[in-house]
N, C-alpha and C positions, 0 to 999 in steps of 0.2 A: 504493500500500500504506500510505503514511504516514497519509493521510486516514482510511482504514478503521481503522487502529490507534487513531487519536485518537477516532474515533466509538465504537469498542468500549470505550474507557476502559482499555485494556490498559497504557498508559504515560501518565505525567504530565509528563515532562521533555523539552521541545522548544524550548529557548531559541534564538533566531536563525533559526528555521525559516522557509521561504518557503511561505506558504499564500495567495498572492495569488489573489483571485477564487474561492477554494474554497467549497464549500457545507458549512457546519457548523451548519446550522439544527437546532433541536430536539435538541441534544446535551447530555448530562450531563458538563460539563467542570470540575466543581468542583475547585479547587486545582491546576489545570493550570499549568505553567510555560511561558509564551510570551513571556518577556522578550526585548525587542529583535527580535521576529519581524516579518516582512513580511506584514501582514494586509490589505493594500490591497484594497478591494472585496470582502472576504470576507463571507459571510452567516452571522452568528451569531444570527439572529433566534430569539427564544423559547428560547435556550439558557441553561443554568445555568453561569455563570462565577464563582460566589461563591468568594472566597478565591484567585482566580487571580492569577498574576504576569503583568501586561501592561506593566510598567514599560519605557519606551523603545520600545514596540511602535509600528509604523506601521499605524494603523487608518483611514487616510484613505478616505473614501467607503464605509466598512464598514456593513453592515446590522446594527444592534444593537437593533432594535425589540423591545420586550417582553422584553429580556434581563436576567437577574440579573447586574449588574455591580458588586456590592459587592466590589470587587477593588483591587489595586494598579495604578494607571494613572499613576504618577509619570512625568512628562515624555513621556507618550504623545502621538502625533500623531492627533488625532480630527477633523481638518479635514473638513468636509462629511459627517461620519458621521451616520447616522440613529439617534438615541438616543430616539426617541419612545416614551414609556411605559416606558423603562428604569428599573430599580431601581439607583440610585447612592447609596443612603443610606450615609453613613459612608465612602465610597470615597476613596482617596488620589488626587487629581487635581492635586496640586501641580505647577506648571510645565507642565501639559498645554496643548496647542494645540487649542482648540475653535472656531476661526473657521469660520463657516458651518455649524456643526453644527445638527441639528434636535433640539430638546429638549422638544418639546410633550408636556406631561403626564408628564415625567420626574420622579422623586422624588430630590431632592438634599439632603434634610435631613441635617445633621450631616456633610456631605462636606467634605473638605479641598481647597480650590481656590486656596490662596495662590499668587500668581505665575502663575496660569493666564491664557491669552489667550482672552477671550470677546467680542472685538470684533464688534459688529453682530449678536450672537446673539439669537434670539427666545426669551425666557424668560417670556413672558406667562403669569401665573397659576401659575408654578412654585413649589413648596415648597422654600424655602432657609432654613428656620428653623435658627438656631444654626450656620450654615455658616461655615467659615473662608475668608474672601474677602480676606484681607490682601494689598494690593498687586496685586489682580487688575485686568486691563484689561477694563472693561465699556463702553468708549467706543461710543456710538451703539447700545447694546443696548436691547432692548425688555423691560422688567421691569414692564409695566403689570399691576397687581393681584397682583404676586408677594408671597409671604410671606417677608420678610427680618427678621422679629422675632428679636432677640438675635443676629443675624449680626455677624461681625467684619469690617468693611469698612475698617479702618484703612489709610490711604494708597492706597485703591483709586482707579482712574481711572473716574469716572462722568460724564465730560463728554459732553454732548449725549445722555445716557441718558434713556429714558422710564421714569419711576418713578411715573407717574400712578396714584393709588389703591393704591400699594404699602404694605404693612405694614412699617414700619421701627421699630416700638416696641422700645425697649431696644437698638437696634443701635449699634455702635461705628463712627462715621463720622469719627473724629478724623483730621485731615490729608487727608481725601478730596478729590478734585477733582470738584466738582459744577457746574463752569462750564457754563452753558447747559442744565443738566438740567431735566426737567419733573417737578416734585413736586406737581402739581395734585391736591389732595384726598388727599395721602398722609398716613399716620399716623406721626408722629415723636415721640410722647410717650416721654420717658425716654431718648431717643437722645443720643449724645455727638457734638457737632458742633465740638468744640474744634479750631481751626486749619483747618477745612474751607474750601475756596474755593467761594464761591457767587455769583460774578459771572454776571449774566444768568440766574440760576436762577429758575424759575417756582415760587412757593410759595403761589399763590392757593388759599385754602380748606384750607391745610395746618395741622394742629395741631402746634405745637412747644411742649412743656412747658418752662417756665423753671426 
């Protein structure tokens, strides 16, 4: 009955609910409260979760393809979730765990990702313009061709990260760890590299404005 109630949009307040493996695809769930909910393996593909509360929710292995996730995901567990083509513009993802998540063609411009764990995540070609990535863990992530212009990466862990052909113009990389990173042909004009660690960093063909 609960799933039918949620689908019908009759109620919006379900904090801590257990919806593991439930099918909630193609639903209008705008501003729903699922804070702290168990959503492991749930299917929210193509659903509208704009303005939803998903803070502290467990969305491990959830299907969030083509979902409007302009929501509060503070501290959410999104390990191995499928966020392909999801709309995450301006979303609060501070402290979220995105290890192993699929983010192909996801829109993350203006999102708040400070303190998030993105270890090993594939963000190839993803739009991260103006995103708050302070202190984020992007160790070994693939950011080839990603747009990180004007992004705040202060203190971020970018060790062994692939930033080949990435757009980092105007980005704040102060104090970032770029040890072993690949910046081949990346654009760094106007970026702030004060105090950044760049041991074994590949910068061949990279333009760095003085």
